[in-house]
C-alpha positions as MATLAB code, in Angstrom:
seq = 'MKSYGIASLILLAALMVYAADVNGTWKGTMETPMGAMGNTITLQADGETLNGTVKTDMFEAKIEKGSLKGDKISFVINMDFGTLTYEGALAGDELKLKVTGPDGSPTDLNCKRQK';
ca = [
       1.457   28.042   19.039;
      -0.189   28.492   15.899;
       2.420   26.335   14.004;
       1.216   23.507   16.499;
      -2.242   23.902   15.063;
      -1.359   23.986   11.568;
       0.954   21.147   11.862;
      -2.003   19.131   13.462;
      -4.327   19.997   10.650;
      -1.973   18.783    8.135;
      -1.395   15.670    9.987;
      -4.902   14.933   10.163;
      -5.708   15.823    6.653;
      -2.722   13.660    5.406;
      -4.148   10.754    7.673;
      -7.653   11.117    6.011;
      -6.204   11.130    2.517;
      -4.304    8.071    3.299;
      -7.136    6.284    4.967;
      -9.166    6.662    1.799;
      -6.582    5.013   -0.069;
      -7.834    1.615    1.078;
     -10.893    1.754   -1.250;
     -10.958   -0.565   -4.012;
     -10.725   -4.174   -4.959;
      -7.861   -6.444   -3.502;
      -6.767   -9.993   -4.391;
      -4.809  -12.752   -2.770;
      -4.385  -16.349   -1.903;
      -4.429  -17.816    1.283;
      -3.329  -21.435    2.245;
      -6.240  -23.555    4.077;
      -6.368  -26.997    5.069;
      -8.483  -27.574    1.759;
      -5.556  -26.001   -0.317;
      -4.969  -22.381   -1.844;
      -8.009  -20.308   -1.924;
      -8.401  -17.292   -3.753;
      -9.793  -14.044   -1.979;
     -11.547  -10.938   -3.349;
     -12.152   -8.161   -0.816;
     -13.791   -4.975   -1.852;
     -13.320   -2.287    0.594;
     -14.959    1.108    1.012;
     -13.725    3.610    3.790;
     -15.895    6.123    5.649;
     -13.551    7.801    7.878;
     -12.593    5.174   10.298;
     -15.345    2.803    9.300;
     -14.644    0.104    6.766;
     -17.640   -1.442    4.509;
     -17.420   -4.128    1.670;
     -17.534   -7.819    0.887;
     -15.136  -10.987    0.809;
     -15.483  -13.278   -1.967;
     -14.155  -16.672   -2.444;
     -14.578  -19.897   -4.679;
     -16.690  -21.077   -1.641;
     -18.722  -18.145   -0.114;
     -19.240  -14.373   -0.363;
     -19.820  -12.222    2.813;
     -20.244   -8.820    4.009;
     -17.809   -7.012    6.315;
     -18.901   -6.432    9.616;
     -17.261   -4.436   12.353;
     -14.921   -2.853    9.965;
     -12.259   -0.553   11.242;
      -9.492    1.769    9.571;
      -7.023    3.601   11.859;
      -3.897    5.007    9.919;
      -2.759    2.021    7.938;
      -4.331   -0.686   10.446;
      -7.240   -2.501    9.148;
      -9.627   -4.954   10.695;
     -12.917   -6.524   10.135;
     -15.023   -9.731   10.593;
     -17.243  -11.837    8.316;
     -19.941  -14.474    9.580;
     -20.289  -17.691    7.883;
     -22.342  -20.738    8.795;
     -19.283  -22.488   10.001;
     -18.117  -19.422   12.353;
     -16.500  -16.019   12.403;
     -13.389  -15.120   10.467;
     -11.301  -12.141   11.780;
      -8.950  -10.256    9.518;
      -6.421   -8.028   10.973;
      -3.626   -6.269    9.068;
      -2.162   -3.386    7.529;
      -2.075   -1.353    4.267;
       1.301   -0.725    2.662;
       0.719    1.265   -0.599;
      -0.678   -1.417   -2.948;
      -0.366   -4.193   -0.663;
      -2.747   -5.109    2.054;
      -1.119   -7.788    4.673;
      -3.648   -9.614    6.776;
      -3.845  -12.224    9.312;
      -7.091  -14.078    8.790;
      -8.003  -16.216   12.157;
     -10.503  -19.081   11.877;
     -13.369  -20.112   14.169;
     -10.937  -22.733   15.620;
      -8.277  -19.656   16.325;
      -5.721  -20.870   13.781;
      -4.231  -17.904   11.884;
      -3.417  -17.805    8.324;
      -1.662  -15.192    6.138;
      -3.497  -13.436    3.278;
      -1.333  -10.987    1.377;
      -3.265   -9.130   -1.391;
      -2.751   -6.477   -3.947;
      -4.680   -3.882   -5.098;
      -6.599   -4.412   -8.535;
      -6.011   -1.626  -11.022;
];
């Protein structure tokens, strides 16, 4: 019985270390109706809560409703033209996101960690 408790603690510790790995600056480009748009996403995780900013050539916004559960990530930003929803997963030094615009159209955004 003790081994199950120890294994659970090790797994929990591994998840906490892994979750902290999202911290930092991420850059990627997504295709929009107006052409390619560069994105710089700065993330800070506090447990399962995610904070930070999204910056492009056209806007900068604070992350809201940020969530990190294992390798799954989600957050929203609110702009004058509506809400953008970001959902995806962390895979090492890559962050693969689906960005959904106010009209419901999804766009892929693949970012790489900046060192």
